[in-house]
PQR file of N, CA, C, O and H, with PARSE charges and radii, in Angstrom:
ATOM      1  N   MET A   1     121.238 -41.954  86.722 -0.4000 1.5000
ATOM      2  CA  MET A   1     122.472 -41.202  86.793 -0.0000 2.0000
ATOM      3  C   MET A   1     122.211 -39.731  87.101  0.5500 1.7000
ATOM      4  O   MET A   1     123.013 -39.077  87.767 -0.5500 1.4000
ATOM      5  N   ARG A   2     121.074 -39.213  86.610 -0.4000 1.5000
ATOM      6  CA  ARG A   2     120.736 -37.820  86.882 -0.0000 2.0000
ATOM      7  C   ARG A   2     120.561 -37.563  88.365  0.5500 1.7000
ATOM      8  O   ARG A   2     120.976 -36.521  88.873 -0.5500 1.4000
ATOM      9  H   ARG A   2     120.422 -39.744  86.069  0.4000 1.0000
ATOM     10  N   LYS A   3     119.935 -38.527  89.074 -0.4000 1.5000
ATOM     11  CA  LYS A   3     119.726 -38.362  90.503 -0.0000 2.0000
ATOM     12  C   LYS A   3     121.051 -38.223  91.235  0.5500 1.7000
ATOM     13  O   LYS A   3     121.191 -37.384  92.125 -0.5500 1.4000
ATOM     14  H   LYS A   3     119.598 -39.373  88.661  0.4000 1.0000
ATOM     15  N   ALA A   4     122.026 -39.048  90.858 -0.4000 1.5000
ATOM     16  CA  ALA A   4     123.338 -39.001  91.514 -0.0000 2.0000
ATOM     17  C   ALA A   4     123.977 -37.638  91.315  0.5500 1.7000
ATOM     18  O   ALA A   4     124.559 -37.084  92.248 -0.5500 1.4000
ATOM     19  H   ALA A   4     121.913 -39.729  90.135  0.4000 1.0000
ATOM     20  N   LYS A   5     123.875 -37.085  90.097 -0.4000 1.5000
ATOM     21  CA  LYS A   5     124.453 -35.765  89.841 -0.0000 2.0000
ATOM     22  C   LYS A   5     123.706 -34.691  90.622  0.5500 1.7000
ATOM     23  O   LYS A   5     124.322 -33.766  91.150 -0.5500 1.4000
ATOM     24  H   LYS A   5     123.403 -37.534  89.339  0.4000 1.0000
ATOM     25  N   SER A   6     122.395 -34.808  90.696 -0.4000 1.5000
ATOM     26  CA  SER A   6     121.586 -33.850  91.429 -0.0000 2.0000
ATOM     27  C   SER A   6     121.932 -33.882  92.911  0.5500 1.7000
ATOM     28  O   SER A   6     122.077 -32.836  93.543 -0.5500 1.4000
ATOM     29  H   SER A   6     121.894 -35.560  90.266  0.4000 1.0000
ATOM     30  N   ILE A   7     122.063 -35.078  93.461 -0.4000 1.5000
ATOM     31  CA  ILE A   7     122.427 -35.230  94.868 -0.0000 2.0000
ATOM     32  C   ILE A   7     123.822 -34.674  95.104  0.5500 1.7000
ATOM     33  O   ILE A   7     124.067 -34.014  96.114 -0.5500 1.4000
ATOM     34  H   ILE A   7     121.944 -35.928  92.948  0.4000 1.0000
ATOM     35  N   SER A   8     124.739 -34.938  94.179 -0.4000 1.5000
ATOM     36  CA  SER A   8     126.101 -34.439  94.303 -0.0000 2.0000
ATOM     37  C   SER A   8     126.125 -32.913  94.293  0.5500 1.7000
ATOM     38  O   SER A   8     126.859 -32.301  95.068 -0.5500 1.4000
ATOM     39  H   SER A   8     124.541 -35.475  93.359  0.4000 1.0000
ATOM     40  N   LYS A   9     125.325 -32.292  93.418 -0.4000 1.5000
ATOM     41  CA  LYS A   9     125.257 -30.828  93.363 -0.0000 2.0000
ATOM     42  C   LYS A   9     124.705 -30.264  94.664  0.5500 1.7000
ATOM     43  O   LYS A   9     125.210 -29.264  95.175 -0.5500 1.4000
ATOM     44  H   LYS A   9     124.728 -32.789  92.788  0.4000 1.0000
ATOM     45  N   LYS A  10     123.658 -30.910  95.204 -0.4000 1.5000
ATOM     46  CA  LYS A  10     123.084 -30.460  96.470 -0.0000 2.0000
ATOM     47  C   LYS A  10     124.107 -30.573  97.588  0.5500 1.7000
ATOM     48  O   LYS A  10     124.234 -29.678  98.423 -0.5500 1.4000
ATOM     49  H   LYS A  10     123.248 -31.722  94.789  0.4000 1.0000
ATOM     50  N   SER A  11     124.836 -31.685  97.595 -0.4000 1.5000
ATOM     51  CA  SER A  11     125.847 -31.910  98.613 -0.0000 2.0000
ATOM     52  C   SER A  11     126.939 -30.847  98.527  0.5500 1.7000
ATOM     53  O   SER A  11     127.376 -30.315  99.547 -0.5500 1.4000
ATOM     54  H   SER A  11     124.732 -32.413  96.917  0.4000 1.0000
ATOM     55  N   ASN A  12     127.375 -30.541  97.315 -0.4000 1.5000
ATOM     56  CA  ASN A  12     128.397 -29.512  97.134 -0.0000 2.0000
ATOM     57  C   ASN A  12     127.874 -28.152  97.578  0.5500 1.7000
ATOM     58  O   ASN A  12     128.615 -27.364  98.166 -0.5500 1.4000
ATOM     59  H   ASN A  12     127.020 -30.973  96.486  0.4000 1.0000
ATOM     60  N   GLY A  13     126.606 -27.872  97.300 -0.4000 1.5000
ATOM     61  CA  GLY A  13     126.010 -26.610  97.730 -0.0000 2.0000
ATOM     62  C   GLY A  13     125.956 -26.504  99.241  0.5500 1.7000
ATOM     63  O   GLY A  13     126.247 -25.447  99.801 -0.5500 1.4000
ATOM     64  H   GLY A  13     126.005 -28.511  96.822  0.4000 1.0000
ATOM     65  N   LEU A  14     125.587 -27.588  99.904 -0.4000 1.5000
ATOM     66  CA  LEU A  14     125.564 -27.606 101.363 -0.0000 2.0000
ATOM     67  C   LEU A  14     126.960 -27.422 101.931  0.5500 1.7000
ATOM     68  O   LEU A  14     127.148 -26.724 102.927 -0.5500 1.4000
ATOM     69  H   LEU A  14     125.351 -28.446  99.449  0.4000 1.0000
ATOM     70  N   LYS A  15     127.930 -28.046 101.298 -0.4000 1.5000
ATOM     71  CA  LYS A  15     129.311 -27.942 101.766 -0.0000 2.0000
ATOM     72  C   LYS A  15     129.804 -26.499 101.669  0.5500 1.7000
ATOM     73  O   LYS A  15     130.458 -25.997 102.584 -0.5500 1.4000
ATOM     74  H   LYS A  15     127.778 -28.613 100.488  0.4000 1.0000
ATOM     75  N   ARG A  16     129.486 -25.834 100.551 -0.4000 1.5000
ATOM     76  CA  ARG A  16     129.891 -24.426 100.389 -0.0000 2.0000
ATOM     77  C   ARG A  16     129.245 -23.551 101.460  0.5500 1.7000
ATOM     78  O   ARG A  16     129.902 -22.692 102.048 -0.5500 1.4000
ATOM     79  H   ARG A  16     128.955 -26.241  99.808  0.4000 1.0000
ATOM     80  N   ARG A  17     127.954 -23.774 101.708 -0.4000 1.5000
ATOM     81  CA  ARG A  17     127.253 -22.985 102.731 -0.0000 2.0000
ATOM     82  C   ARG A  17     127.848 -23.237 104.113  0.5500 1.7000
ATOM     83  O   ARG A  17     128.017 -22.310 104.905 -0.5500 1.4000
ATOM     84  H   ARG A  17     127.420 -24.471 101.230  0.4000 1.0000
ATOM     85  N   ALA A  18     128.162 -24.494 104.393 -0.4000 1.5000
ATOM     86  CA  ALA A  18     128.742 -24.838 105.692 -0.0000 2.0000
ATOM     87  C   ALA A  18     130.099 -24.167 105.872  0.5500 1.7000
ATOM     88  O   ALA A  18     130.412 -23.672 106.955 -0.5500 1.4000
ATOM     89  H   ALA A  18     128.024 -25.247 103.750  0.4000 1.0000
ATOM     90  N   LYS A  19     130.905 -24.152 104.809 -0.4000 1.5000
ATOM     91  CA  LYS A  19     132.225 -23.526 104.893 -0.0000 2.0000
ATOM     92  C   LYS A  19     132.121 -22.026 105.151  0.5500 1.7000
ATOM     93  O   LYS A  19     132.970 -21.447 105.828 -0.5500 1.4000
ATOM     94  H   LYS A  19     130.650 -24.554 103.929  0.4000 1.0000
ATOM     95  N   LYS A  20     131.069 -21.397 104.604 -0.4000 1.5000
ATOM     96  CA  LYS A  20     130.869 -19.967 104.852 -0.0000 2.0000
ATOM     97  C   LYS A  20     130.515 -19.707 106.315  0.5500 1.7000
ATOM     98  O   LYS A  20     130.900 -18.684 106.880 -0.5500 1.4000
ATOM     99  H   LYS A  20     130.379 -21.867 104.054  0.4000 1.0000
ATOM    100  N   LEU A  21     129.780 -20.638 106.925 -0.4000 1.5000
ATOM    101  CA  LEU A  21     129.379 -20.485 108.317 -0.0000 2.0000
ATOM    102  C   LEU A  21     130.482 -20.865 109.300  0.5500 1.7000
ATOM    103  O   LEU A  21     130.450 -20.454 110.460 -0.5500 1.4000
ATOM    104  H   LEU A  21     129.467 -21.470 106.466  0.4000 1.0000
ATOM    105  N   LEU A  22     131.434 -21.631 108.851 -0.4000 1.5000
ATOM    106  CA  LEU A  22     132.481 -22.150 109.734 -0.0000 2.0000
ATOM    107  C   LEU A  22     133.236 -21.060 110.493  0.5500 1.7000
ATOM    108  O   LEU A  22     133.440 -21.211 111.698 -0.5500 1.4000
ATOM    109  H   LEU A  22     131.460 -21.965 107.909  0.4000 1.0000
ATOM    110  N   PRO A  23     133.660 -19.971 109.851 -0.5600 1.5000
ATOM    111  CA  PRO A  23     134.387 -18.953 110.619  0.2800 2.0000
ATOM    112  C   PRO A  23     133.585 -18.415 111.803  0.5500 1.7000
ATOM    113  O   PRO A  23     134.164 -18.120 112.848 -0.5500 1.4000
ATOM    114  N   GLN A  24     132.286 -18.284 111.664 -0.4000 1.5000
ATOM    115  CA  GLN A  24     131.448 -17.806 112.761 -0.0000 2.0000
ATOM    116  C   GLN A  24     131.415 -18.828 113.889  0.5500 1.7000
ATOM    117  O   GLN A  24     131.497 -18.467 115.062 -0.5500 1.4000
ATOM    118  H   GLN A  24     131.815 -18.524 110.814  0.4000 1.0000
ATOM    119  N   LYS A  25     131.296 -20.092 113.538 -0.4000 1.5000
ATOM    120  CA  LYS A  25     131.210 -21.158 114.524 -0.0000 2.0000
ATOM    121  C   LYS A  25     132.585 -21.478 115.117  0.5500 1.7000
ATOM    122  O   LYS A  25     132.687 -21.865 116.281 -0.5500 1.4000
ATOM    123  H   LYS A  25     131.230 -20.386 112.584  0.4000 1.0000
ATOM    124  N   GLY A  26     133.628 -21.318 114.323 -0.4000 1.5000
ATOM    125  CA  GLY A  26     134.981 -21.653 114.763 -0.0000 2.0000
ATOM    126  C   GLY A  26     135.425 -20.866 115.976  0.5500 1.7000
ATOM    127  O   GLY A  26     136.166 -21.377 116.816 -0.5500 1.4000
ATOM    128  H   GLY A  26     133.546 -21.003 113.378  0.4000 1.0000
ATOM    129  N   LYS A  27     134.981 -19.641 116.073 -0.4000 1.5000
ATOM    130  CA  LYS A  27     135.351 -18.806 117.221 -0.0000 2.0000
ATOM    131  C   LYS A  27     134.824 -19.407 118.510  0.5500 1.7000
ATOM    132  O   LYS A  27     135.516 -19.401 119.529 -0.5500 1.4000
ATOM    133  H   LYS A  27     134.378 -19.226 115.391  0.4000 1.0000
ATOM    134  N   ASP A  28     133.615 -19.922 118.475 -0.4000 1.5000
ATOM    135  CA  ASP A  28     133.032 -20.544 119.660 -0.0000 2.0000
ATOM    136  C   ASP A  28     133.808 -21.796 120.054  0.5500 1.7000
ATOM    137  O   ASP A  28     134.022 -22.044 121.241 -0.5500 1.4000
ATOM    138  H   ASP A  28     133.053 -19.927 117.648  0.4000 1.0000
ATOM    139  N   ILE A  29     134.222 -22.571 119.085 -0.4000 1.5000
ATOM    140  CA  ILE A  29     134.950 -23.814 119.349 -0.0000 2.0000
ATOM    141  C   ILE A  29     136.306 -23.522 119.979  0.5500 1.7000
ATOM    142  O   ILE A  29     136.750 -24.256 120.862 -0.5500 1.4000
ATOM    143  H   ILE A  29     134.048 -22.370 118.121  0.4000 1.0000
ATOM    144  N   GLN A  30     136.968 -22.455 119.533 -0.4000 1.5000
ATOM    145  CA  GLN A  30     138.278 -22.109 120.077 -0.0000 2.0000
ATOM    146  C   GLN A  30     138.202 -21.744 121.559  0.5500 1.7000
ATOM    147  O   GLN A  30     139.172 -21.934 122.292 -0.5500 1.4000
ATOM    148  H   GLN A  30     136.608 -21.859 118.816  0.4000 1.0000
ATOM    149  N   LYS A  31     137.076 -21.230 121.997 -0.4000 1.5000
ATOM    150  CA  LYS A  31     136.899 -20.838 123.407 -0.0000 2.0000
ATOM    151  C   LYS A  31     136.476 -22.022 124.275  0.5500 1.7000
ATOM    152  O   LYS A  31     136.471 -21.923 125.502 -0.5500 1.4000
ATOM    153  H   LYS A  31     136.288 -21.075 121.401  0.4000 1.0000
ATOM    154  N   MET A  32     136.130 -23.115 123.657 -0.4000 1.5000
ATOM    155  CA  MET A  32     135.597 -24.278 124.360 -0.0000 2.0000
ATOM    156  C   MET A  32     136.696 -24.973 125.175  0.5500 1.7000
ATOM    157  O   MET A  32     137.819 -25.127 124.694 -0.5500 1.4000
ATOM    158  H   MET A  32     136.134 -23.196 122.661  0.4000 1.0000
ATOM    159  N   PRO A  33     136.375 -25.392 126.408 -0.5600 1.5000
ATOM    160  CA  PRO A  33     137.352 -26.172 127.189  0.2800 2.0000
ATOM    161  C   PRO A  33     137.733 -27.457 126.451  0.5500 1.7000
ATOM    162  O   PRO A  33     136.927 -28.004 125.698 -0.5500 1.4000
ATOM    163  N   THR A  34     138.938 -27.929 126.662 -0.4000 1.5000
ATOM    164  CA  THR A  34     139.456 -29.105 125.964 -0.0000 2.0000
ATOM    165  C   THR A  34     138.532 -30.307 126.082  0.5500 1.7000
ATOM    166  O   THR A  34     138.283 -30.998 125.094 -0.5500 1.4000
ATOM    167  H   THR A  34     139.593 -27.484 127.273  0.4000 1.0000
ATOM    168  N   GLU A  35     138.017 -30.566 127.292 -0.4000 1.5000
ATOM    169  CA  GLU A  35     137.172 -31.743 127.474 -0.0000 2.0000
ATOM    170  C   GLU A  35     135.880 -31.641 126.669  0.5500 1.7000
ATOM    171  O   GLU A  35     135.341 -32.658 126.234 -0.5500 1.4000
ATOM    172  H   GLU A  35     138.219 -30.005 128.094  0.4000 1.0000
ATOM    173  N   HIS A  36     135.383 -30.429 126.469 -0.4000 1.5000
ATOM    174  CA  HIS A  36     134.189 -30.253 125.639 -0.0000 2.0000
ATOM    175  C   HIS A  36     134.527 -30.522 124.176  0.5500 1.7000
ATOM    176  O   HIS A  36     133.740 -31.120 123.442 -0.5500 1.4000
ATOM    177  H   HIS A  36     135.821 -29.602 126.822  0.4000 1.0000
ATOM    178  N   GLY A  37     135.702 -30.073 123.769 -0.4000 1.5000
ATOM    179  CA  GLY A  37     136.150 -30.316 122.394 -0.0000 2.0000
ATOM    180  C   GLY A  37     136.320 -31.802 122.125  0.5500 1.7000
ATOM    181  O   GLY A  37     135.957 -32.294 121.057 -0.5500 1.4000
ATOM    182  H   GLY A  37     136.342 -29.587 124.365  0.4000 1.0000
ATOM    183  N   GLU A  38     136.872 -32.510 123.095 -0.4000 1.5000
ATOM    184  CA  GLU A  38     137.053 -33.954 122.950 -0.0000 2.0000
ATOM    185  C   GLU A  38     135.699 -34.659 122.850  0.5500 1.7000
ATOM    186  O   GLU A  38     135.536 -35.592 122.064 -0.5500 1.4000
ATOM    187  H   GLU A  38     137.168 -32.110 123.963  0.4000 1.0000
ATOM    188  N   LYS A  39     134.737 -34.210 123.646 -0.4000 1.5000
ATOM    189  CA  LYS A  39     133.396 -34.800 123.582 -0.0000 2.0000
ATOM    190  C   LYS A  39     132.769 -34.512 122.218  0.5500 1.7000
ATOM    191  O   LYS A  39     132.132 -35.383 121.625 -0.5500 1.4000
ATOM    192  H   LYS A  39     134.869 -33.452 124.285  0.4000 1.0000
ATOM    193  N   LEU A  40     132.951 -33.306 121.733 -0.4000 1.5000
ATOM    194  CA  LEU A  40     132.407 -32.930 120.431 -0.0000 2.0000
ATOM    195  C   LEU A  40     133.019 -33.784 119.317  0.5500 1.7000
ATOM    196  O   LEU A  40     132.305 -34.261 118.436 -0.5500 1.4000
ATOM    197  H   LEU A  40     133.468 -32.599 122.215  0.4000 1.0000
ATOM    198  N   VAL A  41     134.330 -33.974 119.357 -0.4000 1.5000
ATOM    199  CA  VAL A  41     134.996 -34.812 118.351 -0.0000 2.0000
ATOM    200  C   VAL A  41     134.436 -36.230 118.407  0.5500 1.7000
ATOM    201  O   VAL A  41     134.172 -36.835 117.368 -0.5500 1.4000
ATOM    202  H   VAL A  41     134.910 -33.586 120.073  0.4000 1.0000
ATOM    203  N   HIS A  42     134.255 -36.757 119.608 -0.4000 1.5000
ATOM    204  CA  HIS A  42     133.696 -38.108 119.751 -0.0000 2.0000
ATOM    205  C   HIS A  42     132.298 -38.179 119.139  0.5500 1.7000
ATOM    206  O   HIS A  42     131.988 -39.116 118.403 -0.5500 1.4000
ATOM    207  H   HIS A  42     134.470 -36.265 120.452  0.4000 1.0000
ATOM    208  N   GLU A  43     131.454 -37.190 119.442 -0.4000 1.5000
ATOM    209  CA  GLU A  43     130.096 -37.174 118.903 -0.0000 2.0000
ATOM    210  C   GLU A  43     130.115 -37.080 117.379  0.5500 1.7000
ATOM    211  O   GLU A  43     129.297 -37.713 116.711 -0.5500 1.4000
ATOM    212  H   GLU A  43     131.705 -36.429 120.041  0.4000 1.0000
ATOM    213  N   LEU A  44     131.030 -36.304 116.833 -0.4000 1.5000
ATOM    214  CA  LEU A  44     131.145 -36.191 115.378 -0.0000 2.0000
ATOM    215  C   LEU A  44     131.598 -37.502 114.754  0.5500 1.7000
ATOM    216  O   LEU A  44     131.125 -37.877 113.681 -0.5500 1.4000
ATOM    217  H   LEU A  44     131.694 -35.790 117.376  0.4000 1.0000
ATOM    218  N   GLN A  45     132.512 -38.199 115.420 -0.4000 1.5000
ATOM    219  CA  GLN A  45     132.967 -39.486 114.910 -0.0000 2.0000
ATOM    220  C   GLN A  45     131.825 -40.500 114.905  0.5500 1.7000
ATOM    221  O   GLN A  45     131.666 -41.254 113.945 -0.5500 1.4000
ATOM    222  H   GLN A  45     132.896 -37.894 116.291  0.4000 1.0000
ATOM    223  N   VAL A  46     131.035 -40.518 115.970 -0.4000 1.5000
ATOM    224  CA  VAL A  46     129.882 -41.424 116.034 -0.0000 2.0000
ATOM    225  C   VAL A  46     128.896 -41.071 114.928  0.5500 1.7000
ATOM    226  O   VAL A  46     128.377 -41.957 114.248 -0.5500 1.4000
ATOM    227  H   VAL A  46     131.164 -39.906 116.749  0.4000 1.0000
ATOM    228  N   HIS A  47     128.639 -39.782 114.749 -0.4000 1.5000
ATOM    229  CA  HIS A  47     127.716 -39.343 113.706 -0.0000 2.0000
ATOM    230  C   HIS A  47     128.231 -39.735 112.323  0.5500 1.7000
ATOM    231  O   HIS A  47     127.455 -40.152 111.463 -0.5500 1.4000
ATOM    232  H   HIS A  47     129.061 -39.063 115.301  0.4000 1.0000
ATOM    233  N   GLN A  48     129.535 -39.602 112.111 -0.4000 1.5000
ATOM    234  CA  GLN A  48     130.119 -39.984 110.827 -0.0000 2.0000
ATOM    235  C   GLN A  48     129.894 -41.470 110.555  0.5500 1.7000
ATOM    236  O   GLN A  48     129.535 -41.849 109.440 -0.5500 1.4000
ATOM    237  H   GLN A  48     130.165 -39.264 112.810  0.4000 1.0000
ATOM    238  N   ILE A  49     130.100 -42.296 111.548 -0.4000 1.5000
ATOM    239  CA  ILE A  49     129.889 -43.738 111.388 -0.0000 2.0000
ATOM    240  C   ILE A  49     128.419 -44.022 111.085  0.5500 1.7000
ATOM    241  O   ILE A  49     128.107 -44.857 110.235 -0.5500 1.4000
ATOM    242  H   ILE A  49     130.392 -41.988 112.454  0.4000 1.0000
ATOM    243  N   GLU A  50     127.512 -43.324 111.786 -0.4000 1.5000
ATOM    244  CA  GLU A  50     126.082 -43.502 111.520 -0.0000 2.0000
ATOM    245  C   GLU A  50     125.762 -43.144 110.069  0.5500 1.7000
ATOM    246  O   GLU A  50     125.020 -43.864 109.401 -0.5500 1.4000
ATOM    247  H   GLU A  50     127.766 -42.646 112.476  0.4000 1.0000
ATOM    248  N   LEU A  51     126.315 -42.043 109.586 -0.4000 1.5000
ATOM    249  CA  LEU A  51     126.072 -41.624 108.204 -0.0000 2.0000
ATOM    250  C   LEU A  51     126.639 -42.633 107.212  0.5500 1.7000
ATOM    251  O   LEU A  51     126.021 -42.913 106.185 -0.5500 1.4000
ATOM    252  H   LEU A  51     126.918 -41.458 110.129  0.4000 1.0000
ATOM    253  N   GLU A  52     127.811 -43.178 107.518 -0.4000 1.5000
ATOM    254  CA  GLU A  52     128.398 -44.191 106.639 -0.0000 2.0000
ATOM    255  C   GLU A  52     127.516 -45.442 106.597  0.5500 1.7000
ATOM    256  O   GLU A  52     127.345 -46.047 105.538 -0.5500 1.4000
ATOM    257  H   GLU A  52     128.313 -42.951 108.353  0.4000 1.0000
ATOM    258  N   MET A  53     126.961 -45.826 107.738 -0.4000 1.5000
ATOM    259  CA  MET A  53     126.078 -46.990 107.789 -0.0000 2.0000
ATOM    260  C   MET A  53     124.793 -46.721 107.004  0.5500 1.7000
ATOM    261  O   MET A  53     124.316 -47.588 106.272 -0.5500 1.4000
ATOM    262  H   MET A  53     127.099 -45.335 108.598  0.4000 1.0000
ATOM    263  N   GLN A  54     124.235 -45.515 107.157 -0.4000 1.5000
ATOM    264  CA  GLN A  54     123.037 -45.150 106.403 -0.0000 2.0000
ATOM    265  C   GLN A  54     123.325 -45.148 104.909  0.5500 1.7000
ATOM    266  O   GLN A  54     122.511 -45.608 104.108 -0.5500 1.4000
ATOM    267  H   GLN A  54     124.622 -44.811 107.752  0.4000 1.0000
ATOM    268  N   ASN A  55     124.479 -44.631 104.545 -0.4000 1.5000
ATOM    269  CA  ASN A  55     124.870 -44.592 103.142 -0.0000 2.0000
ATOM    270  C   ASN A  55     124.953 -46.003 102.568  0.5500 1.7000
ATOM    271  O   ASN A  55     124.486 -46.251 101.457 -0.5500 1.4000
ATOM    272  H   ASN A  55     125.140 -44.257 105.195  0.4000 1.0000
ATOM    273  N   GLU A  56     125.535 -46.908 103.307 -0.4000 1.5000
ATOM    274  CA  GLU A  56     125.645 -48.297 102.868 -0.0000 2.0000
ATOM    275  C   GLU A  56     124.256 -48.912 102.681  0.5500 1.7000
ATOM    276  O   GLU A  56     124.007 -49.602 101.692 -0.5500 1.4000
ATOM    277  H   GLU A  56     125.914 -46.706 104.210  0.4000 1.0000
ATOM    278  N   GLU A  57     123.362 -48.661 103.627 -0.4000 1.5000
ATOM    279  CA  GLU A  57     121.997 -49.179 103.512 -0.0000 2.0000
ATOM    280  C   GLU A  57     121.295 -48.602 102.277  0.5500 1.7000
ATOM    281  O   GLU A  57     120.592 -49.322 101.568 -0.5500 1.4000
ATOM    282  H   GLU A  57     123.565 -48.101 104.430  0.4000 1.0000
ATOM    283  N   LEU A  58     121.486 -47.319 102.024 -0.4000 1.5000
ATOM    284  CA  LEU A  58     120.887 -46.697 100.844 -0.0000 2.0000
ATOM    285  C   LEU A  58     121.439 -47.299  99.553  0.5500 1.7000
ATOM    286  O   LEU A  58     120.699 -47.521  98.595 -0.5500 1.4000
ATOM    287  H   LEU A  58     122.057 -46.733 102.600  0.4000 1.0000
ATOM    288  N   ARG A  59     122.746 -47.559  99.540 -0.4000 1.5000
ATOM    289  CA  ARG A  59     123.346 -48.181  98.357 -0.0000 2.0000
ATOM    290  C   ARG A  59     122.773 -49.574  98.114  0.5500 1.7000
ATOM    291  O   ARG A  59     122.483 -49.954  96.980 -0.5500 1.4000
ATOM    292  H   ARG A  59     123.347 -47.379 100.318  0.4000 1.0000
ATOM    293  N   LYS A  60     122.616 -50.326  99.203 -0.4000 1.5000
ATOM    294  CA  LYS A  60     122.042 -51.672  99.071 -0.0000 2.0000
ATOM    295  C   LYS A  60     120.610 -51.597  98.543  0.5500 1.7000
ATOM    296  O   LYS A  60     120.225 -52.369  97.664 -0.5500 1.4000
ATOM    297  H   LYS A  60     122.852 -50.017 100.124  0.4000 1.0000
ATOM    298  N   ALA A  61     119.829 -50.671  99.079 -0.4000 1.5000
ATOM    299  CA  ALA A  61     118.439 -50.507  98.634 -0.0000 2.0000
ATOM    300  C   ALA A  61     118.402 -50.080  97.168  0.5500 1.7000
ATOM    301  O   ALA A  61     117.531 -50.506  96.410 -0.5500 1.4000
ATOM    302  H   ALA A  61     120.141 -50.043  99.793  0.4000 1.0000
ATOM    303  N   GLN A  62     119.337 -49.251  96.786 -0.4000 1.5000
ATOM    304  CA  GLN A  62     119.399 -48.784  95.395 -0.0000 2.0000
ATOM    305  C   GLN A  62     119.748 -49.948  94.476  0.5500 1.7000
ATOM    306  O   GLN A  62     119.174 -50.071  93.394 -0.5500 1.4000
ATOM    307  H   GLN A  62     120.045 -48.904  97.402  0.4000 1.0000
ATOM    308  N   GLU A  63     120.671 -50.797  94.887 -0.4000 1.5000
ATOM    309  CA  GLU A  63     121.047 -51.965  94.083 -0.0000 2.0000
ATOM    310  C   GLU A  63     119.846 -52.887  93.896  0.5500 1.7000
ATOM    311  O   GLU A  63     119.610 -53.392  92.799 -0.5500 1.4000
ATOM    312  H   GLU A  63     121.137 -50.697  95.766  0.4000 1.0000
ATOM    313  N   VAL A  64     119.092 -53.103  94.965 -0.4000 1.5000
ATOM    314  CA  VAL A  64     117.924 -53.973  94.897 -0.0000 2.0000
ATOM    315  C   VAL A  64     116.878 -53.383  93.941  0.5500 1.7000
ATOM    316  O   VAL A  64     116.259 -54.115  93.169 -0.5500 1.4000
ATOM    317  H   VAL A  64     119.283 -52.693  95.857  0.4000 1.0000
ATOM    318  N   SER A  65     116.686 -52.077  93.995 -0.4000 1.5000
ATOM    319  CA  SER A  65     115.657 -51.459  93.143 -0.0000 2.0000
ATOM    320  C   SER A  65     116.077 -51.427  91.671  0.5500 1.7000
ATOM    321  O   SER A  65     115.221 -51.330  90.791 -0.5500 1.4000
ATOM    322  H   SER A  65     117.189 -51.482  94.623  0.4000 1.0000
ATOM    323  N   HIS A  66     117.367 -51.507  91.397 -0.4000 1.5000
ATOM    324  CA  HIS A  66     117.844 -51.507  90.016 -0.0000 2.0000
ATOM    325  C   HIS A  66     117.975 -52.921  89.454  0.5500 1.7000
ATOM    326  O   HIS A  66     118.248 -53.099  88.267 -0.5500 1.4000
ATOM    327  H   HIS A  66     118.061 -51.586  92.112  0.4000 1.0000
ATOM    328  N   SER A  67     117.782 -53.915  90.298 -0.4000 1.5000
ATOM    329  CA  SER A  67     117.896 -55.316  89.836 -0.0000 2.0000
ATOM    330  C   SER A  67     116.652 -55.782  89.139  0.5500 1.7000
ATOM    331  O   SER A  67     116.587 -56.928  88.694 -0.5500 1.4000
ATOM    332  H   SER A  67     117.561 -53.771  91.263  0.4000 1.0000
TER
END
């Protein structure tokens, strides 16, 4: 259980840091042509699915190691 809390704290820390950087990066995105923005959204969606799949695999591996 400690590992889960530690990972959660790290994740929250990364999220806070990312939010601080967002205003700097957001300006670049606003200047981006629409088609580039659409490509970026697509790439982010693919990446999100990849992360969800990795997360599922990690959960399965964790279940096996706790059995």
